[in-house]
Every structure is written in C-alpha cells, then in structure tokens.
C-alpha positions in Angstrom: 8.1 23.7 5.1 10.3 23.9 7.9 12.5 20.8 9.0 10.4 20.5 12.0 7.3 19.9 9.8 8.8 17.2 7.7 8.0 13.7 9.3 11.2 12.0 8.3 14.7 11.7 10.0 18.1 12.2 8.6 18.4 8.7 7.4 15.1 8.5 5.8 15.9 11.8 4.0 19.3 10.5 3.0 17.9 7.4 1.4 15.2 9.3 -0.3 17.8 11.5 -1.9 20.0 8.7 -3.0 17.2 6.9 -4.6 16.2 10.1 -6.6 12.9 10.6 -4.6 14.1 13.7 -2.7 10.7 15.4 -3.5 8.9 12.8 -1.4 9.4 14.5 1.9 7.3 17.5 1.4 4.7 15.7 -0.7 4.2 12.8 1.7 4.0 15.1 4.8 0.2 15.3 4.8 -0.2 11.6 4.5 1.6 11.0 7.8 -0.4 11.9 10.8 -0.2 11.8 14.6 -3.7 10.3 14.8 -5.7 7.6 13.1 -8.4 8.6 10.7 -11.7 6.7 11.3 -11.1 4.2 8.4 -7.8 3.3 10.1 -9.4 2.9 13.4 -11.9 0.7 11.9 -9.2 -1.2 10.0 -7.2 -2.0 13.1 -10.1 -3.0 15.0 -11.0 -5.7 12.6 -7.6 -7.3 12.4 -7.1 -10.7 14.1 -3.2 -10.0 14.5 -0.8 -7.0 14.2 2.9 -7.3 13.3 5.2 -5.4 15.8 8.8 -4.5 16.0 10.7 -3.3 19.0 13.9 -3.9 21.0 14.8 -6.0 23.9 16.7 -5.3 27.1 20.0 -6.3 25.4 19.3 -3.7 22.6 18.5 -6.3 19.9 15.7 -5.6 17.4 12.9 -8.1 16.9 9.7 -8.5 14.8 6.8 -10.5 16.1 2.9 -11.0 15.7 0.5 -10.0 18.5 -2.8 -12.0 18.1 -5.8 -12.1 20.4 -9.5 -13.0 20.3 -11.9 -11.4 17.8 -12.0 -7.7 18.6 -9.0 -7.6 20.7 -7.7 -4.4 19.1 -9.7 -1.4 20.2 -9.2 2.2 18.9 -10.6 3.9 22.0 -9.6 7.3 20.4 -7.7 8.5 17.3 -4.3 8.6 19.2 -4.6 5.3 21.1 -4.8 1.6 20.3 -5.5 -0.8 23.1 -4.5 -4.5 22.7 -6.4 -6.6 25.0 -4.2 -9.6 25.0 -0.9 -10.7 26.5 2.2 -11.8 24.7 3.4 -15.4 25.3 6.5 -15.4 27.7 8.5 -17.1 24.8 7.9 -14.1 22.5 11.3 -12.1 22.4 9.4 -8.9 22.9 7.1 -10.0 25.7 9.0 -8.4 28.5 9.8 -5.2 26.7 6.5 -4.4 25.4 4.7 -5.4 28.6 6.8 -3.0 30.5 6.5 0.0 28.1 8.6 0.5 25.1 8.7 2.1 21.6 7.0 0.0 19.2 6.3 0.0 15.3 3.2 -1.8 14.0 1.9 -2.9 10.5 -1.6 -4.0 10.3 -2.0 -6.2 7.3 -4.9 -8.2 5.8 -3.4 -10.9 3.8 -6.9 -11.7 2.4 -7.4 -8.3 0.8 -3.9 -6.7 0.5 -4.7 -3.7 2.8 -2.2 -2.4 5.3 -1.6 0.5 7.5 1.6 1.4 9.7 2.0 3.2 12.9 4.7 4.0 15.5 4.3 5.0 19.3 5.0 3.7 22.7 3.3 0.8 24.7 2.1 1.1 28.3 0.5 -1.6 30.4 -3.2 -1.8 31.0 -5.3 -4.2 33.0 -6.0 -6.6 30.1 -2.9 -6.0 27.9 -1.1 -3.0 26.6 -1.9 0.2 25.1 0.0 2.0 22.3 0.1 5.9 22.2 0.6 6.8 18.7 3.4 9.0 17.3 3.0 8.6 13.6 0.4 6.7 11.3 0.0 6.2 7.6 -1.4 4.0 5.0 0.7 2.0 2.9 0.9 0.5 -0.8 -0.4 -3.0 -1.5 2.4 -4.2 -3.8 4.0 -7.6 -3.3 1.5 -8.8 -0.8 0.4 -12.5 -1.3 -3.2 -12.8 -0.3 -4.3 -15.6 2.1 -7.4 -16.6 3.9 -7.2 -17.2 7.6 -9.0 -19.2 10.5 -8.2 -20.2 14.0 -7.3 -23.5 15.8 -6.7 -24.5 19.4 -3.2 -23.3 20.2 -0.5 -25.9 21.2 0.7 -24.4 24.6 3.1 -27.3 25.0 5.2 -26.4 22.1 8.8 -25.1 23.2 10.9 -22.5 21.6 14.2 -23.3 20.0 17.0 -20.8 20.5 20.3 -20.6 18.7 22.9 -18.3 17.2 22.5 -19.6 13.7 20.0 -21.1 11.2 19.6 -24.9 11.1 19.0 -26.7 7.8 15.4 -26.9 8.5 15.1 -23.3 9.1 17.0 -22.4 6.1 14.6 -24.7 4.0 11.6 -22.9 5.5 13.3 -19.4 4.4 13.8 -20.5 0.9 10.2 -21.4 0.5 9.0 -18.3 2.1 6.9 -15.7 0.1 6.5 -13.3 3.0 8.8 -11.6 5.5 8.2 -9.0 8.2 11.1 -6.5 9.0 11.6 -4.6 12.2 14.0 -1.5 12.4 14.5 1.4 14.5 16.1 4.9 15.1 16.5 6.9 18.2 18.1 10.2 17.7 18.9 13.1 20.2 16.4 15.4 18.6 13.3 13.6 20.0 11.6 13.7 16.5 8.1 12.2 15.9 10.0 10.0 13.3 12.1 8.3 16.2 11.2 4.8 17.4 10.5 1.5 15.6 9.0 0.4 12.3 7.5 -2.8 11.3 7.3 -3.4 7.5 6.3 -6.1 5.1 8.2 -7.6 2.2 6.9 -10.2 -0.2 7.7 -11.8 -3.5 7.9 -15.2 -5.3 8.8 -18.1 -3.0 12.6 -18.0 -2.4 12.8 -14.3 -2.9 15.0 -14.1 0.2 18.4 -15.6 -0.5 20.3 -17.6 2.2 23.9 -17.3 1.7 24.8 -19.2 4.9 23.6 -20.1 8.3 24.3 -16.4 9.5 23.7 -14.6 6.4 20.7 -13.4 4.4 20.2 -11.2 1.3 16.7 -9.5 0.9 15.6 -7.7 -2.1 14.1 -4.2 -1.8 11.3 -3.3 -4.3 9.7 -0.3 -5.4 7.3 1.0 -2.7 6.0 4.4 -1.5 9.5 6.0 -1.4 9.2 6.9 2.3 12.2 4.6 3.0 11.2 4.0 6.6 13.2 0.6 6.9 16.3 1.6 4.6 16.5 5.1 6.4 16.4 3.4 9.8 19.1 1.1 8.8 21.3 3.7 7.6 21.1 5.3 11.1 21.1 2.1 13.0 22.0 -1.4 11.4 20.1 -3.5 14.0 17.4 -5.4 12.4 14.8 -7.9 13.2 13.1 -10.4 10.9 10.1 -12.7 11.1 9.1 -15.6 8.9 5.6 -17.1 9.4 4.7 -20.7 8.9 1.2 -20.0 7.6 0.2 -23.8 7.8 1.2 -24.4 11.4 1.3 -21.0 12.9 5.0 -21.2 13.8 7.2 -18.1 14.0 10.8 -17.8 13.1 12.5 -14.8 14.7 15.9 -13.5 13.6 17.8 -10.6 14.9 21.2 -9.3 13.5 22.6 -6.3 11.7 22.2 -5.1 8.1 24.0 -3.3 5.3 22.4 -1.7 2.2 23.7 -2.8 -1.3 22.7 0.2 -3.5 23.9 -1.4 -6.8 23.1 -5.0 -6.6 24.0 -7.6 -9.2 20.4 -8.6 -9.2 19.5 -5.2 -10.7 18.8 -6.8 -14.0 15.6 -7.7 -12.4 13.6 -4.6 -12.8 11.6 -5.4 -9.5 14.7 -5.2 -7.5 16.2 -1.9 -6.8 18.4 -2.5 -3.8 19.5 -5.5 -1.5 19.5 -5.7 2.2 22.4 -7.9 3.5 21.7 -9.3 6.9 24.1 -10.9 9.4 22.1 -13.1 11.8 23.1 -12.9 15.5 20.3 -14.9 17.1 17.4 -17.2 16.2 14.4 -17.9 18.0 11.9 -20.5 16.5 8.6 -20.8 18.2 6.5 -23.8 16.7 2.8 -23.5 16.7 3.1 -20.2 18.3 -0.1 -18.8 17.1 -3.8 -20.0 17.0 -4.0 -18.4 13.6 -3.8 -20.4 10.4 -3.6 -19.3 6.9 -4.1 -20.9 3.6 -1.0 -22.6 2.5 -0.9 -20.8 -0.8 -1.6 -17.2 -1.7 -5.2 -16.6 -3.1 -5.3 -18.2 -6.5 -4.7 -16.3 -9.6 -6.7 -16.5 -12.8 -5.9 -16.2 -16.5 -7.4 -13.3 -18.4 -7.4 -12.9 -22.1 -6.9 -9.6 -23.9 -10.2 -9.0 -25.8 -9.5 -5.6 -26.9 -6.7 -3.0 -26.9 -7.6 0.7 -27.4 -5.5 3.7 -27.6 -7.1 6.4 -25.4 -4.8 9.2 -25.7 -1.0 9.9 -26.2 0.9 7.2 -24.4 -2.3 6.0 -22.7 -3.9 2.7 -23.8 -6.9 0.6 -22.3 -6.8 -3.1 -22.1 -10.1 -5.1 -21.9 -9.8 -8.6 -20.4 -12.2 -11.5 -20.3 -11.7 -14.9 -18.4 -9.5 -17.2 -20.5 -11.4 -20.3 -19.1 -15.0 -18.7 -19.9 -15.9 -18.5 -16.2 -17.6 -15.4 -14.8 -15.2 -12.5 -13.5 -15.1 -11.6 -9.8 -17.1 -8.4 -9.0 -15.4 -5.3 -8.1 -16.2 -1.9 -6.5 -15.3 1.2 -8.5 -12.0 2.6 -7.3 -10.3 -0.8 -6.7 -7.3 -2.1 -8.6 -6.4 -5.3 -10.6 -3.2 -6.9 -9.5 -1.5 -8.5 -12.5 1.7 -10.6 -13.1 3.5 -10.4 -16.5 6.0 -12.9 -17.9 8.5 -10.6 -19.7 10.7 -12.9 -21.8 14.2 -11.5 -20.9 13.4 -11.3 -17.1 13.8 -14.2 -14.5 10.8 -13.4 -12.4 7.2 -12.2 -12.9 6.7 -8.4 -13.1 3.7 -7.5 -10.7 1.9 -4.4 -10.9 -1.5 -3.1 -9.8 -3.6 -0.8 -12.2 -6.8 0.7 -11.3 -10.0 -0.8 -13.0 -11.3 2.1 -15.3 -14.4 0.3 -16.7 -18.1 0.1 -15.6 -18.3 -2.4 -12.7 -21.5 -3.8 -14.2 -19.6 -4.9 -17.4 -18.8 -8.6 -18.1 -15.0 -7.7 -18.5 -12.3 -5.8 -16.8 -10.7 -2.8 -18.2 -7.5 -1.1 -17.1 -6.0 2.1 -18.7 -2.3 2.3 -18.6 0.1 5.2 -19.2 3.3 4.1 -21.1 6.2 5.1 -18.8 9.5 5.1 -20.7 11.4 3.3 -18.0 8.4 1.2 -16.8 9.1 -2.5 -17.6 5.3 -3.4 -17.0 3.8 -0.5 -18.9 6.1 -0.7 -21.9 5.6 -4.4 -22.3 1.9 -3.9 -22.0 2.0 -1.1 -24.8 4.5 -2.7 -27.1 4.1 -6.4 -26.8 0.5 -7.4 -25.5 -2.0 -7.7 -28.2 -5.6 -9.1 -28.4 -5.7 -12.9 -27.8 -2.8 -12.7 -25.4 -3.3 -14.1 -21.9 -2.1 -12.6 -18.5 -2.1 -13.8 -14.9 -4.2 -11.7 -12.5 -5.5 -12.0 -8.9 -8.9 -10.7 -7.6 -9.6 -7.0 -7.8 -8.8 -5.3 -4.3 -8.4 -2.0 -2.6 -10.2 0.3 -0.2 -10.3 3.4 -2.3 -14.0 3.4 -3.0 -17.1 5.5 -3.0 -18.1 6.5 0.6 -21.6 5.2 1.5 -24.5 7.7 1.7 -26.1 10.2 -0.5 -23.5 13.1 0.1 -22.6 14.8 -3.0 -19.4 13.3 -4.6 -16.4 15.4 -6.1 -14.2 13.3 -8.2 -11.0 14.8 -8.9 -8.0 13.6 -11.0 -5.1 14.5 -13.0 -3.6 12.6 -16.0 -4.1 9.0 -15.9 -5.4 9.4 -12.4 -8.9 9.5 -13.9 -8.9 5.8 -14.1 -10.6 5.0 -10.9 -12.9 8.0 -11.2 -14.4 6.9 -14.5 -15.3 3.7 -12.7 -16.9 5.6 -9.8 -18.9 7.9 -12.2 -20.3 4.8 -13.8 -21.2 3.1 -10.3 -22.5 6.4 -8.8 -24.8 7.1 -11.6 -26.1 3.6 -12.0 -26.6 2.8 -8.4 -27.7 6.1 -7.1 -28.7 8.5 -9.8 -30.1 11.1 -7.4 -26.6 11.7 -5.8 -24.9 14.9 -7.1 -21.5 14.1 -8.7 -19.0 16.5 -10.0 -16.3 15.1 -12.2 -13.2 17.4 -12.2 -10.1 16.3 -14.2 -6.9 18.0 -15.3 -4.8 17.1 -18.3 -1.9 18.7 -20.3 -4.1 19.1 -23.4 -6.5 17.3 -25.7 -3.7 14.8 -26.9 -3.3 13.6 -23.3 -6.9 13.6 -22.3 -8.1 10.0 -22.1 -11.5 8.7 -22.2 -13.1 12.1 -22.8 -16.1 11.0 -25.0 -17.0 8.2 -22.5 -17.2 10.8 -19.7 -19.0 13.2 -21.7 -21.7 10.6 -22.7 -22.1 9.7 -18.9 -22.4 13.3 -17.8 -24.8 14.3 -20.5 -27.3 11.3 -19.7 -27.4 12.2 -16.0 -29.0 15.4 -14.6 -27.3 15.3 -11.3 -23.7 15.1 -12.7 -21.5 17.8 -13.9 -17.9 18.1 -15.1 -15.1 20.7 -15.1 -11.9 20.0 -17.3 -8.7 21.8 -16.9 -5.9 21.9 -19.6 -2.6 23.3 -18.4 -1.1 23.6 -21.9 -3.7 23.6 -24.5 -2.8 23.4 -28.1 -4.3 25.0 -31.2 -6.9 22.3 -31.9 -8.1 22.5 -28.2 -11.3 24.6 -28.0 -12.3 26.3 -24.8 -15.9 25.4 -23.9 -16.0 22.4 -26.1 -12.8 20.4 -25.1 -11.9 22.1 -21.7 -13.4 24.7 -19.4 -10.4 26.3 -17.8 -6.8 26.9 -18.8 -4.7 26.1 -15.9 -4.4 23.5 -13.0 -7.0 22.3 -10.6 -6.8 24.1 -7.0 -8.5 23.7 -3.8 -10.3 27.0 -4.4 -11.6 26.0 -7.7 -13.1 22.8 -6.0 -14.7 24.8 -3.3 -16.1 27.1 -5.9 -18.2 24.3 -7.3 -20.4 24.8 -4.1 -21.0 21.1 -3.8 -22.0 21.5 -0.2 -20.5 21.4 3.2 -21.0 17.6 3.4 -19.5 16.8 0.1 -17.1 13.9 -0.1 -13.9 14.7 -2.1 -12.0 11.8 -3.9 -8.6 12.7 -5.2 -6.4 10.7 -7.6 -3.1 11.6 -9.2 0.5 12.3 -8.7 1.6 12.7 -4.9 2.2 16.4 -5.4 -1.1 17.0 -7.1 -2.9 15.2 -4.2 -0.9 16.7 -1.4 -1.6 20.3 -2.7 -5.4 19.7 -2.9 -5.7 17.9 0.4 -3.7 20.6 2.2 -5.8 23.3 0.6 -9.1 21.8 1.3 -8.2 21.1 4.9 -7.1 24.6 5.3 -10.5 25.8 4.1 -12.2 23.7 6.8 -13.1 20.6 5.0 -12.9 17.8 7.6 -10.3 15.2 6.9 -13.0 12.5 7.0 -14.5 13.9 3.9 -11.2 13.9 1.9 -10.3 10.5 0.4 -7.2 9.9 -1.9 -5.0 7.6 -4.0 -1.6 8.5 -5.4 0.5 6.9 -8.3 4.0 7.2 -9.5 7.3 7.7 -7.6 
C-alpha cells in the first residue's frame, strides 16, 4: 500500500507506532471511506444532535453540539450531510461553521452506544449548512454511558458566561462528569484526506477527568480502535477543544486550550488508562440551558447477573452463562449484539469495563459470552481465573448494530478464532426465525484444540437442510481428521468464499482480527461484491 493510500497523517502514524499498533494503518484503511455507507446515512439522519469540532477566527479549537428538530440531518447523497438548523450566535463555532470551515463530527446515540465519525468542510445552504465529507468511519462503543433523551422548550433568555479560567461551580461540574467530547485538528501542507478536524468522545466513571487547577485538566486515554485520531492530531497541533454537557439542564461548558500527551502516566496501574492528556485551559464559555435536549440524569441502569455455568470450550476459550441475580427476566437481544460488563477486580481502583459478543441462542432464558483468555488482558484473565459459578457481575443491556440483515438473501457467516461468537448466535437466530433462508457457516481456527463450540455448530447445521459449513485449520495436529474435524487446511480467502456460490445477492458477515476482516473485505469488493452486502466487526488491538 502506498503512502497516499494510507488514510492517516504523520502524527497519527507516530502515535500508532509509539503505542505498538503500527500494523493498524494498513489494516484500518478499508474501514475509512470518503463516503457514507447506507447504514451510516440512516444512522446520522436519525440523530437529534451531532457533536462537532472546528476552529474559530482566532485559531482556537472548540467542540460543540449541533441540534435541530426531528429529521434535521439529511444525507442527501453518500458524500453530503445537510444540517437544516442554525447555530445559536452564542456558540463559539457559529460564525466559522456558518461561513464555511473544516469540521469534525461524531454522531452518538447515548441510549444505544452506537457512534460514527466523519470529517469534511461546511458550506452555507438556505436552511443551515451542508458538510462535504472527506473521511468517515464507524467507532467502537467502549466507555459510552447510555442515556435516554427527550425535548423541552429552550430557554432563549439564558446568557453565556465567558472567562479565562474555571469557576468553582464549573470545576464541580467537571468532577461529576462521566462524559466528555474532544475537538482536535491538523492541517498539513500535503493536503491529505486526513487533514482537518476530529470530534471524539471520552467516557468513564464520574470524576474520570481530574481538575488540577482552574486552568489545568488531566484526561485519561483508554483503549480504543488504535486509529489515534485525537492523540495524533495533538502531536501535530496541541490546540484542543473540550465540551462537557449538563444532561439534566441542557447546559454546555466549552473549553479551549493546549494539550500535551503523557505516555507513561503514574495512573497506569489502572489497566484501563494507557495515556493521559494534560490540558492547559485558555478560555471558557458556559452556555446555560443551551439545548432543548435533555437526557436522563444517570446512565442506563445496570443489572446484576449471576454465573450459572462456566464451560471450557477450547484451549484458552471459556463460556460464561449468566442469569439474573434478582430472578427477573433478561432483556432480549438480537444475534450479533454484545453484552457490556463491569468487573470489580480487587487490586484495581476502578471497574474494568469490557464488551463481549453474546454467543448463545437469543431464545434462551440466559446470556452466554465466550471469552478468549489474553495473557495481558485484565478482564479476560480475571474471568478465566477468578470468576466461578455463583459469582455476580454487573452488566448493562445488550447493544450493537452488527446484526443479521433483513430479508431472505443468503447469509455467509465468516469468522476466525473467537470471532465465531456472534456468528453462532446468528446461526441460531437465522435457522429458528427463517429456516428457509440459505446460510453458510465458515470458520477458521488454528486446529482442533483452538476450535470452540464445534459440536454445537455441527448439531445446528445437521438439523437444518438450508445450512452448510466449511471449517479451515491453519495448523492441524495429528488428532485432527480432514473431513471429520475440518474441511480445508489453510486460511479463509475471498476466493474461497466466492467458490461457495452463495449467490450474487448473498450478505457476507465477517468477524475476527482486523487483518483477517480487512483481507476478506478487500478481496470481496475487488471481485465485485457490493459494499452494502459486506458487514463486519473486528476485535483485538
């Protein structure tokens, strides 16, 4: 891949390299587009607000929320978003965005944890502004605190408060906050697609942002998608904008300043924290009741789940079956969705939050997650080594939009390693709800020792005439029998998937490490499979 094909600028590449994720640049390239897939267009059009980042006439970076009436976002084509609304004059970005400026946007559903990001440039239109898109991609759902929303009549008499430092009341608000939005930007001489602004989300336990003084904050940086858009921008240009939302009153607290990255923070004993962003605050704009939107004061309520069974499925892969600790019915879920859990690990100061795909039958009266033990993974090692039947954990309702496409088109479910977990749930759901729908289950494992849930899948396949499977072992051992345990020695390729002859209208769902998914997606697209028929989810760094 040539440098011009890599959708990251020098700062992002430097951050990836320093964090040990230098491989991500090529793997992530197919996931970053210059257009919105249909599902992203539908997503943005359903949002009551968008978070935006840009710069003002003085060169300062700000983050803000753009809201409008129901349906104010219109994706008129795959490369354009039209926002049929006008920013209030008190918004620090009102003038810049209205006249035309580079912009970064994150769309986020606080009730479902979905989010997507884009960057581009604004231009005025009759009813507001349009964004001509430069880059767009989906985002991981970690550390998003779910909230429901509603509208009230906006108080247009509320006046902004401007200062050069944080007041005691503003400091108190920040120390209670569990959500933060960050704006950052970079403009290089090369005119790259990665130039411009980025809006991103940070979340954690209340108080996760530390206030060092009236002009200094310290923000933890957690594990994410390893794109390092924010960190990479700040390495190139330290100007930063921060936005805190008062969910109960609709108030917005805008901060602008400069940032430095602490790569070896003292807080690193918390496994959630990988880096810290130190911010020197230069200006503050507080806008009471700035929005008509209101959100639930607390994140969506969590529930307690008890471990009803713990089953070793393969080498370093174990399933955990959960039932409600209070005896109430479990929330329903769609196959492919994940379960957000929080673990109290004794020697750690904060809860360790992770999301694991639900691997069981959506019709069961219990949840199942199937977890691979990662040697350096705080959550997975704790689950494997310490959690036993009868123990109780905290969880939130299932979420995620990696689900079975509607219709009767053939499905090709493709996975590698522990990536089979959502696919097994999809296999259950597809054969139970639509037994006439053709389904291929294609899985790759190292060998029989690492092949989880094999007998369960075999039984599902054998009981349904419209399903088939193909198993690949990359390094079979002497006890693995060709034709009984696996079908092909080697790795799954796009050509192998096309050889299944599932049909021109087949829907391909891919799950596994980023490199695995990238290779298949690229190969399928090169063979003419429409992007709209390829759906994917990745895991791992």
